[in-house]
C-alpha positions as CSV (number, residue, x, y, z in Angstrom):
1,M,6.3,-8.2,6.8
2,E,6.7,-6.9,10.4
3,I,6.2,-3.1,10.7
4,E,6.3,-1.0,13.8
5,Y,4.5,2.3,13.4
6,L,5.3,4.9,16.0
7,L,2.6,7.4,16.9
8,L,4.7,10.6,17.5
9,E,3.5,12.4,20.6
10,E,4.8,15.7,19.3
11,S,2.5,15.5,16.3
12,I,-0.4,16.5,18.4
13,D,-1.1,19.9,16.9
14,F,-4.6,21.4,16.5
15,E,-4.6,25.1,15.9
16,H,-7.4,27.4,16.8
17,S,-7.3,28.7,13.2
18,K,-8.5,25.3,11.9
19,S,-12.2,25.0,11.4
20,S,-14.2,22.2,13.1
21,E,-14.8,20.6,9.7
22,E,-11.0,20.5,9.0
23,Q,-10.4,19.0,12.4
24,K,-13.1,16.4,11.9
25,N,-11.8,15.4,8.5
26,R,-8.3,15.0,9.9
27,I,-9.6,12.7,12.7
28,Y,-11.4,10.5,10.2
29,A,-8.4,10.3,7.9
30,F,-6.3,9.3,10.9
31,I,-8.9,6.6,11.9
32,E,-9.0,5.3,8.4
33,M,-5.2,5.0,8.4
34,C,-5.2,3.1,11.7
35,E,-7.9,0.7,10.4
36,E,-5.7,0.0,7.4
37,I,-2.8,-0.9,9.7
38,N,-4.7,-2.8,12.4
39,Q,-6.2,-5.3,10.1
40,Y,-2.8,-7.1,9.9
41,E,-1.4,-8.9,12.9
42,E,2.1,-8.3,11.9
43,E,1.7,-4.5,11.9
44,H,1.6,-2.6,15.2
45,I,1.0,1.0,16.3
46,L,3.1,1.9,19.4
47,Y,2.7,5.0,21.5
48,S,4.0,6.6,24.7
49,T,1.8,7.9,27.4
50,D,3.7,11.2,26.9
51,I,1.2,11.8,24.1
52,F,-1.5,12.6,26.6
53,D,0.5,15.5,28.0
54,Q,0.7,17.3,24.7
55,S,-1.3,20.5,24.2
56,I,-4.2,20.6,21.9
57,N,-6.5,23.7,21.5
58,G,-5.0,25.1,24.7
59,I,-5.6,22.0,26.9
60,S,-3.8,18.6,27.3
61,F,-4.6,15.9,24.8
62,A,-5.9,13.7,27.7
63,D,-8.4,16.4,28.7
64,W,-9.4,17.0,25.1
65,L,-9.9,13.3,24.4
66,Y,-11.9,12.4,27.5
67,N,-13.8,15.6,28.4
68,E,-17.6,15.7,27.9
69,E,-17.8,18.5,25.4
70,E,-20.5,18.1,22.8
71,I,-18.1,18.6,20.0
72,F,-16.4,15.6,18.2
73,V,-18.3,13.1,20.5
74,D,-18.3,10.3,18.0
75,E,-14.8,11.0,16.7
76,K,-13.4,11.0,20.2
77,R,-15.1,7.8,21.1
78,L,-13.4,6.1,18.1
79,L,-10.1,7.5,19.1
80,Q,-10.6,6.2,22.7
81,I,-11.3,2.7,21.3
82,L,-8.1,2.8,19.3
83,F,-6.0,3.8,22.3
84,H,-7.6,1.2,24.5
85,K,-7.9,-1.7,22.1
86,D,-5.6,-1.4,19.1
87,F,-2.6,0.7,20.0
88,K,0.3,-0.7,22.1
89,N,1.7,1.3,25.0
90,D,5.3,0.2,25.2
91,E,7.5,2.5,27.2
92,E,10.7,0.5,26.4
93,K,10.3,-0.2,22.7
94,Y,8.9,3.2,21.9
95,P,11.9,5.4,22.8
96,Y,14.3,2.8,21.4
97,F,12.5,2.6,18.1
98,K,12.0,6.3,17.9
99,E,15.8,6.8,18.2
100,K,16.4,4.3,15.5
101,L,13.8,5.9,13.3
102,Y,16.1,8.9,12.7
103,D,19.2,6.8,12.4
104,K,20.0,6.4,8.7
105,Y,22.6,3.7,9.5
106,Y,20.1,1.5,11.3
107,I,19.6,-0.9,8.3
108,E,17.5,-3.5,9.9
109,K,14.6,-1.2,10.9
110,N,11.1,-1.8,9.7
111,L,9.9,1.4,11.3
112,A,7.5,4.2,10.3
113,S,6.2,7.2,12.1
114,I,2.6,8.3,12.3
115,I,1.7,12.0,12.4
116,I,-1.7,12.1,14.1
117,F,-2.9,15.7,13.7
118,S,0.0,18.0,12.8
119,D,0.5,19.3,9.3
120,N,4.2,19.6,10.1
121,K,5.7,16.7,8.2
122,D,9.2,17.8,9.2
123,L,8.5,15.9,12.4
124,A,9.5,12.6,10.8
125,P,11.5,11.3,7.9
126,I,9.3,11.8,4.9
127,V,10.1,8.4,3.3
128,D,9.0,6.6,6.4
129,S,6.1,8.8,7.6
130,V,2.4,8.0,7.5
131,F,-0.2,10.8,7.4
132,L,-2.9,9.2,5.2
133,R,-4.1,5.6,4.5
134,E,-2.3,5.8,1.1
135,D,1.0,6.4,2.9
136,C,0.8,2.9,4.4
137,F,1.2,1.4,0.9
138,K,4.2,3.6,0.2
139,V,5.9,2.4,3.4
140,R,5.1,-1.2,2.7
141,R,6.5,-0.8,-0.8
142,L,9.8,0.4,0.7
143,F,10.0,-2.6,3.0
144,L,9.0,-5.0,0.2
145,Q,12.2,-4.0,-1.7
146,R,14.1,-5.8,1.0
147,T,12.4,-9.1,0.5
148,R,14.5,-11.9,-0.8
149,D,12.0,-14.7,-0.5
150,R,9.7,-15.5,-3.5
151,I,6.8,-16.9,-1.4
152,E,6.9,-13.9,1.0
153,F,6.9,-11.5,-1.9
154,V,3.8,-13.1,-3.5
155,K,1.9,-13.2,-0.2
156,T,2.7,-9.6,0.5
157,V,1.7,-8.1,-2.9
158,S,-1.9,-7.5,-2.0
159,K,-0.9,-5.5,1.1
160,V,1.3,-3.3,-0.9
161,F,-0.7,-2.9,-4.1
162,P,-4.4,-2.9,-3.3
163,N,-5.5,-2.6,-6.9
164,L,-3.7,-5.8,-8.0
165,Y,-4.7,-9.4,-7.7
166,L,-2.4,-12.3,-8.5
167,G,-3.5,-15.4,-10.4
168,E,-2.9,-19.0,-9.3
169,A,0.2,-19.4,-11.5
170,V,2.2,-16.4,-10.3
171,E,3.8,-18.2,-7.3
172,N,5.3,-20.6,-9.7
173,S,6.0,-18.4,-12.7
174,I,7.9,-15.8,-10.6
175,R,10.6,-18.5,-10.1
176,H,12.0,-17.2,-13.4
177,Y,13.4,-14.3,-11.3
178,N,16.1,-16.2,-9.5
179,P,17.2,-14.9,-7.2
180,I,14.3,-12.5,-6.9
181,G,16.4,-10.0,-5.0
182,D,18.3,-9.3,-8.2
183,H,15.1,-8.1,-9.9
184,I,12.9,-6.9,-7.1
185,D,13.3,-3.2,-7.8
186,E,12.3,-3.6,-11.4
187,I,9.3,-5.9,-10.5
188,I,8.1,-3.3,-8.0
189,K,8.5,-0.5,-10.5
190,H,6.1,-2.3,-12.9
191,L,3.7,-3.4,-10.2
192,S,3.6,0.2,-9.0
193,A,2.8,1.4,-12.5
194,L,-0.1,-1.0,-12.8
195,N,-1.4,-0.2,-9.3
196,D,-1.0,3.5,-9.5
197,H,-1.9,4.3,-13.1
198,A,-3.5,1.4,-15.0
199,V,-6.9,1.7,-13.3
200,K,-7.3,5.4,-13.8
201,L,-6.3,5.2,-17.4
202,F,-8.8,2.4,-18.1
203,E,-11.6,4.4,-16.5
204,S,-10.7,7.5,-18.6
205,F,-9.9,5.9,-22.0
206,S,-11.5,2.5,-22.1
207,K,-13.8,3.6,-25.0
208,E,-10.7,4.4,-27.1
209,G,-9.4,0.9,-26.9
210,E,-6.7,-1.1,-25.2
211,A,-3.9,0.0,-27.5
212,K,-4.5,3.6,-26.5
213,I,-4.5,2.8,-22.8
214,L,-1.2,0.8,-23.1
215,D,0.4,3.7,-25.0
216,L,-0.6,6.1,-22.2
217,L,0.5,3.7,-19.5
218,S,3.9,3.4,-21.2
219,S,4.4,7.1,-21.4
220,T,2.9,7.9,-17.9
221,A,4.8,5.2,-16.0
222,R,7.9,5.1,-18.3
223,I,7.7,1.4,-18.8
224,I,7.2,-0.7,-22.0
225,C,3.7,-2.1,-22.5
226,S,2.3,-4.1,-25.3
227,P,-0.8,-6.1,-26.3
228,E,-0.5,-9.7,-27.7
229,G,-0.4,-9.6,-31.5
230,N,-1.7,-13.1,-32.2
231,P,-5.2,-13.9,-30.8
232,K,-4.5,-17.7,-31.0
233,N,-1.6,-17.3,-28.5
234,V,-3.9,-15.5,-26.1
235,D,-6.3,-18.5,-25.9
236,K,-3.5,-21.1,-25.9
237,Y,-0.8,-19.5,-23.7
238,L,-2.2,-16.5,-22.0
239,T,-5.3,-17.8,-20.2
240,F,-4.8,-17.9,-16.5
241,N,-6.7,-19.2,-13.4
242,F,-8.0,-16.8,-10.8
243,K,-9.7,-17.8,-7.6
244,D,-12.6,-15.7,-6.4
245,T,-13.5,-15.0,-2.8
246,Y,-15.7,-18.2,-2.7
247,G,-12.8,-20.4,-3.9
248,N,-14.2,-20.8,-7.4
249,I,-11.7,-20.8,-10.3
250,H,-12.2,-18.4,-13.3
251,Q,-10.1,-18.6,-16.5
252,I,-9.2,-15.1,-17.6
253,R,-7.2,-14.0,-20.7
254,C,-4.3,-11.7,-19.9
255,S,-3.0,-10.3,-23.2
256,P,-1.6,-6.9,-22.2
257,H,1.9,-7.2,-20.7
258,T,4.8,-5.0,-19.5
259,K,8.3,-5.7,-20.5
260,L,10.9,-5.4,-17.8
261,Y,14.2,-3.6,-18.5
262,R,14.0,-3.4,-22.3
263,A,11.8,-4.2,-25.4
264,D,13.4,-7.5,-26.2
265,T,13.4,-8.8,-22.7
266,D,12.3,-12.3,-21.6
267,Y,11.0,-10.8,-18.3
268,R,7.3,-10.0,-18.5
269,I,4.2,-9.3,-16.5
270,Y,0.9,-10.3,-18.1
271,F,-2.3,-8.6,-16.8
272,T,-5.8,-7.5,-17.7
273,W,-8.4,-5.2,-16.2
274,N,-11.0,-7.0,-14.1
275,N,-13.8,-4.7,-15.2
276,G,-16.4,-6.8,-13.4
277,Q,-15.3,-10.2,-14.7
278,I,-14.8,-11.5,-11.2
279,K,-16.9,-9.9,-8.5
280,D,-15.2,-8.5,-5.3
281,L,-11.7,-8.7,-6.7
282,P,-9.3,-5.8,-7.3
283,Q,-9.3,-3.9,-10.6
284,I,-6.1,-5.4,-12.1
285,L,-5.7,-9.1,-12.6
286,I,-2.1,-10.4,-13.0
287,G,-1.9,-13.8,-14.5
288,H,1.9,-14.2,-15.0
289,I,5.1,-12.7,-13.6
290,G,8.0,-14.4,-15.2
291,G,9.7,-15.3,-18.4
292,H,8.1,-15.3,-21.9
293,P,5.2,-17.9,-21.5
294,Y,5.6,-19.4,-25.0
């Protein structure tokens, strides 16, 4: 998934009314967001040198960034490294992409805008703007909806849904959604529900039992969730392989499942809460995305 993020030069906006602590927190949030993006070779942050001419606290951004004041020393050093090492200065692509960013008829774009300091989110289209690390996942989710390739979809899930981890069988079981483009919105809806709500609900209500959590997940995310009624079926049909960070395979039972579209559907996602079963893996383990497994 190729994504070009544009660091908007007009988003330089530090007001004197903001405290030093507020400014520092904003810098660290920006750096965290950039680190999320820069870990992937296929995602890039573009900027124009016009950004250095913008005014910040009464001086140019260049003077603010490179002066020797004793305030924000560490934070400015991190920003300097980003500009020198990780950001791309492309004076041809940047204005072209920026024009397309606001063009609602430019269907092919995989573009998003980054607001570095300003609180004015009207500077960019909200649906494609990035202000915090969490916004990166929202942008990727939008782009994932355009995917029409099953393998690409499976490989991209971890970038879009950081709380989810797919088992070894998913790449094959998801063949049931053929073509995947016909079902991708519904799949993303359910994966979003698991990523955004299932972890928090488990943390809050695990002592009250799985049935309680699934009821709350159903009502919160407006999807249909159920446990497996027959324990024998769990052992026989709903035990899936998961690979840990060392390459070892673990067999994990995934009884809870969501039902896509309607209650009597054949389209299902079987999952469970990791809850320390496999160290260093995300909180939600997904064993099966496909048809009814038995």
